[in-house]
VOVOSE-828141 format. One record per residue (C-alpha): z, y, x; chain. Coordinates in steps of 0.2 Angstrom, whole numbers, always signed. Layout:
N
      up   north    east   chain
       Z       Y       X       A
...
//
This chain:
419
      up   north    east   chain
    +517    +646    +702       A
    +502    +636    +695       A
    +495    +639    +678       A
    +504    +625    +669       A
    +521    +630    +676       A
    +518    +648    +670       A
    +513    +642    +653       A
    +529    +631    +651       A
    +540    +645    +657       A
    +533    +657    +644       A
    +535    +644    +630       A
    +552    +640    +635       A
    +557    +659    +632       A
    +549    +657    +615       A
    +557    +641    +610       A
    +568    +649    +597       A
    +553    +657    +589       A
    +544    +640    +589       A
    +558    +632    +580       A
    +559    +646    +567       A
    +540    +644    +564       A
    +543    +625    +562       A
    +556    +628    +549       A
    +545    +641    +540       A
    +531    +628    +538       A
    +542    +613    +533       A
    +551    +622    +519       A
    +533    +626    +511       A
    +529    +611    +502       A
    +511    +607    +504       A
    +505    +591    +496       A
    +486    +591    +494       A
    +488    +592    +475       A
    +499    +607    +477       A
    +485    +620    +483       A
    +497    +635    +482       A
    +508    +626    +496       A
    +493    +622    +507       A
    +487    +640    +505       A
    +504    +647    +510       A
    +505    +636    +525       A
    +488    +642    +530       A
    +493    +660    +527       A
    +508    +658    +540       A
    +496    +651    +553       A
    +483    +665    +550       A
    +496    +678    +553       A
    +501    +669    +569       A
    +483    +666    +575       A
    +474    +683    +570       A
    +482    +692    +585       A
    +475    +679    +597       A
    +457    +681    +591       A
    +455    +669    +577       A
    +446    +674    +561       A
    +450    +661    +548       A
    +440    +658    +532       A
    +444    +647    +517       A
    +432    +633    +511       A
    +437    +628    +493       A
    +435    +610    +487       A
    +419    +605    +479       A
    +416    +593    +465       A
    +415    +575    +470       A
    +398    +566    +468       A
    +398    +554    +454       A
    +395    +539    +466       A
    +412    +543    +474       A
    +423    +546    +458       A
    +432    +530    +460       A
    +438    +537    +477       A
    +444    +553    +469       A
    +455    +543    +457       A
    +461    +532    +471       A
    +465    +546    +483       A
    +471    +559    +471       A
    +476    +550    +455       A
    +476    +561    +440       A
    +471    +577    +450       A
    +452    +582    +451       A
    +447    +585    +469       A
    +442    +603    +465       A
    +461    +606    +462       A
    +466    +600    +480       A
    +470    +611    +495       A
    +456    +620    +503       A
    +450    +619    +521       A
    +453    +633    +533       A
    +442    +636    +549       A
    +437    +649    +562       A
    +431    +652    +579       A
    +441    +659    +593       A
    +429    +665    +607       A
    +433    +661    +624       A
    +428    +666    +642       A
    +425    +649    +649       A
    +410    +638    +646       A
    +410    +624    +633       A
    +417    +622    +616       A
    +432    +614    +609       A
    +435    +607    +592       A
    +454    +609    +588       A
    +460    +600    +572       A
    +476    +601    +562       A
    +481    +596    +544       A
    +490    +607    +532       A
    +494    +595    +519       A
    +508    +582    +519       A
    +511    +565    +510       A
    +526    +571    +501       A
    +524    +576    +482       A
    +530    +593    +477       A
    +549    +593    +474       A
    +553    +581    +489       A
    +561    +595    +499       A
    +576    +595    +487       A
    +580    +577    +492       A
    +574    +578    +510       A
    +577    +596    +516       A
    +573    +603    +533       A
    +588    +599    +545       A
    +592    +598    +563       A
    +603    +583    +569       A
    +606    +576    +586       A
    +591    +585    +594       A
    +579    +580    +580       A
    +572    +590    +566       A
    +569    +582    +549       A
    +559    +586    +534       A
    +544    +582    +523       A
    +528    +582    +534       A
    +537    +588    +550       A
    +529    +575    +561       A
    +513    +573    +551       A
    +509    +586    +556       A
    +518    +603    +554       A
    +526    +600    +571       A
    +509    +598    +578       A
    +504    +615    +570       A
    +518    +623    +579       A
    +512    +615    +596       A
    +495    +622    +592       A
    +501    +639    +588       A
    +511    +640    +604       A
    +497    +634    +615       A
    +485    +647    +609       A
    +498    +661    +610       A
    +503    +657    +628       A
    +485    +657    +634       A
    +482    +674    +625       A
    +498    +681    +631       A
    +495    +676    +650       A
    +477    +680    +650       A
    +472    +663    +654       A
    +454    +658    +651       A
    +449    +645    +639       A
    +433    +639    +631       A
    +427    +644    +613       A
    +439    +635    +601       A
    +432    +630    +584       A
    +448    +627    +573       A
    +448    +617    +557       A
    +464    +615    +547       A
    +462    +602    +533       A
    +471    +604    +516       A
    +466    +586    +510       A
    +469    +574    +524       A
    +481    +564    +515       A
    +469    +563    +500       A
    +455    +555    +510       A
    +447    +571    +518       A
    +433    +570    +506       A
    +431    +589    +506       A
    +437    +593    +524       A
    +425    +580    +531       A
    +410    +591    +528       A
    +418    +606    +536       A
    +423    +597    +552       A
    +406    +589    +554       A
    +397    +605    +552       A
    +409    +616    +563       A
    +411    +602    +576       A
    +392    +599    +578       A
    +389    +599    +597       A
    +407    +602    +603       A
    +411    +596    +620       A
    +428    +591    +617       A
    +440    +587    +602       A
    +459    +588    +602       A
    +470    +584    +587       A
    +488    +588    +585       A
    +495    +573    +576       A
    +512    +568    +582       A
    +513    +558    +598       A
    +516    +539    +596       A
    +527    +527    +604       A
    +538    +539    +614       A
    +525    +552    +618       A
    +508    +542    +620       A
    +492    +550    +616       A
    +479    +541    +605       A
    +463    +537    +615       A
    +455    +528    +600       A
    +457    +528    +582       A
    +453    +514    +569       A
    +437    +513    +558       A
    +446    +512    +541       A
    +442    +512    +523       A
    +448    +507    +506       A
    +443    +494    +492       A
    +445    +494    +474       A
    +447    +477    +466       A
    +445    +474    +447       A
    +447    +456    +440       A
    +442    +453    +421       A
    +447    +437    +412       A
    +451    +433    +394       A
    +466    +438    +384       A
    +475    +425    +374       A
    +493    +423    +366       A
    +504    +415    +379       A
    +512    +403    +365       A
    +498    +398    +353       A
    +483    +400    +363       A
    +488    +400    +382       A
    +475    +388    +388       A
    +460    +397    +380       A
    +464    +412    +391       A
    +458    +416    +408       A
    +472    +424    +418       A
    +465    +439    +428       A
    +482    +441    +437       A
    +482    +423    +444       A
    +464    +426    +451       A
    +470    +442    +458       A
    +485    +434    +467       A
    +474    +422    +476       A
    +463    +436    +481       A
    +478    +445    +488       A
    +483    +431    +499       A
    +465    +428    +504       A
    +461    +446    +509       A
    +478    +448    +518       A
    +474    +432    +527       A
    +458    +440    +535       A
    +469    +451    +546       A
    +467    +448    +564       A
    +478    +461    +574       A
    +472    +455    +591       A
    +455    +461    +586       A
    +461    +476    +577       A
    +458    +470    +559       A
    +471    +474    +546       A
    +468    +470    +528       A
    +482    +474    +516       A
    +482    +474    +497       A
    +494    +488    +494       A
    +494    +493    +475       A
    +492    +481    +460       A
    +494    +481    +441       A
    +489    +469    +427       A
    +491    +465    +409       A
    +496    +475    +393       A
    +509    +465    +385       A
    +523    +452    +390       A
    +516    +439    +378       A
    +497    +440    +382       A
    +488    +432    +396       A
    +482    +446    +406       A
    +463    +449    +405       A
    +463    +464    +417       A
    +471    +465    +435       A
    +467    +478    +447       A
    +472    +481    +466       A
    +469    +493    +480       A
    +465    +487    +497       A
    +468    +496    +514       A
    +455    +490    +527       A
    +457    +494    +545       A
    +445    +488    +559       A
    +441    +493    +577       A
    +423    +497    +575       A
    +409    +498    +562       A
    +403    +481    +567       A
    +420    +474    +563       A
    +420    +483    +547       A
    +404    +476    +541       A
    +410    +458    +546       A
    +426    +460    +538       A
    +420    +467    +521       A
    +406    +454    +521       A
    +419    +441    +521       A
    +429    +450    +507       A
    +413    +450    +496       A
    +410    +432    +500       A
    +428    +427    +495       A
    +427    +437    +479       A
    +411    +429    +474       A
    +418    +411    +477       A
    +434    +415    +468       A
    +424    +422    +453       A
    +414    +406    +452       A
    +429    +395    +453       A
    +440    +405    +441       A
    +428    +410    +427       A
    +433    +428    +430       A
    +422    +443    +433       A
    +426    +452    +449       A
    +421    +470    +454       A
    +424    +474    +472       A
    +420    +492    +478       A
    +423    +497    +497       A
    +420    +513    +506       A
    +424    +517    +524       A
    +430    +535    +523       A
    +435    +537    +541       A
    +423    +532    +555       A
    +432    +525    +571       A
    +435    +534    +587       A
    +431    +523    +602       A
    +438    +526    +619       A
    +424    +529    +632       A
    +421    +536    +649       A
    +423    +554    +643       A
    +440    +549    +635       A
    +445    +542    +652       A
    +441    +558    +660       A
    +451    +568    +648       A
    +466    +556    +650       A
    +465    +558    +669       A
    +465    +577    +667       A
    +480    +576    +655       A
    +489    +565    +667       A
    +487    +577    +681       A
    +494    +591    +670       A
    +508    +580    +665       A
    +513    +577    +683       A
    +514    +596    +685       A
    +525    +597    +669       A
    +536    +582    +673       A
    +528    +573    +658       A
    +523    +555    +659       A
    +506    +554    +651       A
    +500    +537    +643       A
    +489    +533    +629       A
    +486    +519    +616       A
    +473    +514    +603       A
    +479    +517    +586       A
    +474    +507    +570       A
    +477    +523    +560       A
    +464    +537    +558       A
    +464    +556    +554       A
    +454    +571    +555       A
    +447    +567    +572       A
    +436    +554    +564       A
    +424    +567    +559       A
    +420    +575    +576       A
    +403    +573    +583       A
    +401    +555    +589       A
    +396    +563    +606       A
    +412    +573    +608       A
    +425    +567    +620       A
    +441    +565    +609       A
    +460    +564    +611       A
    +473    +564    +598       A
    +492    +564    +597       A
    +494    +580    +606       A
    +508    +585    +594       A
    +527    +583    +597       A
    +536    +566    +598       A
    +539    +560    +581       A
    +543    +545    +570       A
    +547    +539    +552       A
    +531    +545    +545       A
    +530    +547    +526       A
    +548    +543    +524       A
    +564    +553    +522       A
    +567    +549    +541       A
    +551    +558    +546       A
    +556    +568    +561       A
    +551    +576    +578       A
    +561    +577    +594       A
    +565    +596    +596       A
    +565    +595    +615       A
    +546    +589    +615       A
    +540    +605    +606       A
    +538    +616    +622       A
    +532    +602    +634       A
    +519    +597    +622       A
    +513    +615    +619       A
    +512    +617    +637       A
    +502    +601    +639       A
    +490    +606    +625       A
    +488    +624    +632       A
    +485    +618    +650       A
    +473    +605    +644       A
    +463    +618    +634       A
    +462    +629    +649       A
    +456    +616    +661       A
    +444    +606    +649       A
    +429    +616    +657       A
    +432    +607    +673       A
    +426    +591    +664       A
    +407    +588    +661       A
    +401    +597    +646       A
    +384    +602    +638       A
    +383    +619    +647       A
    +386    +612    +664       A
    +373    +598    +661       A
    +360    +611    +656       A
    +364    +621    +671       A
    +363    +606    +683       A
    +346    +601    +674       A
    +339    +618    +678       A
    +345    +618    +696       A
    +336    +601    +699       A
    +320    +605    +689       A
    +305    +606    +700       A
    +298    +624    +703       A
//
């Protein structure tokens, strides 16, 4: 029996416990703005991981710098960032060379109270509930993988674990922790749910947000309509223009998502505001796209006699597929063949905590269970995927040192150095 088969067999015997853990996590509501819920999820995971050698520490949120206050209001409206969920991190020492950065998220997109209308439930081999795919199912896969390696005495590299409590709120706090702890890591794995029937994510989008504010001139819509300058009218043209910059073939997706204007039915609106979601495939594409947005806004301001303020910020750097990614995918495919899993990968326009790994770190995402319906009442995971994905993750962690890594490179350099 090879390691991957032994791993899967052990996990199959633990499937009931994994499902119980899944329910335990889902029934704890943990929106980022509900820090007590985030802390409760963290406490469950600490209890599971302490026996396998992980010492977890909490990093509370810090105040947001003044230059980013507009982001705080956009990502966490009405709630100061200092009141959001903490980030939890720790190192699990291993016996194999190299270091793995392992990432998961504790918070969900569902506000407190969602569980009453969308309870945890199992129907037709699917489990449903708030945040079950994004990513409490992935947290269960992570726990199962680390537990089986410990239980079977299977070697692994050092694992630096970071569990973010603010991912759904832009990761403005957890980013610093991930960047610090992940500095110099050889590999990064993230347990977001698998996409498209089980696909890993070999690349992630370079994404950000924009805040658009149009100022015009108020006037009564009956007695003085023509003396007004309608900010909403200008905003509507910008919505169409910005959305029209999207080019899916080249990974550019620009979408105006939230908008508001005016203060009274009978007044020409002098203020109109909108939020823009911006997704590109690279930093170069981001610069080109946002330059066109600024040029469009400037031209519209001149033509409409309005004042336009456009702020943009890229809060998640892209993760590009490279040679190191390909090696990780080849290893995952070999493990998959042993586990009777078909391993494939896609590039994703979405982004997550893996955006903050060291740029020199080989990265794979989507190692959680098969899931879908993200951020809706249909959010679910395929129950039958929990054990196979945990087995895949555990086997991958065990075999990562077979791939090139910094310790190996240093050893080879010493071996070839002249006497």
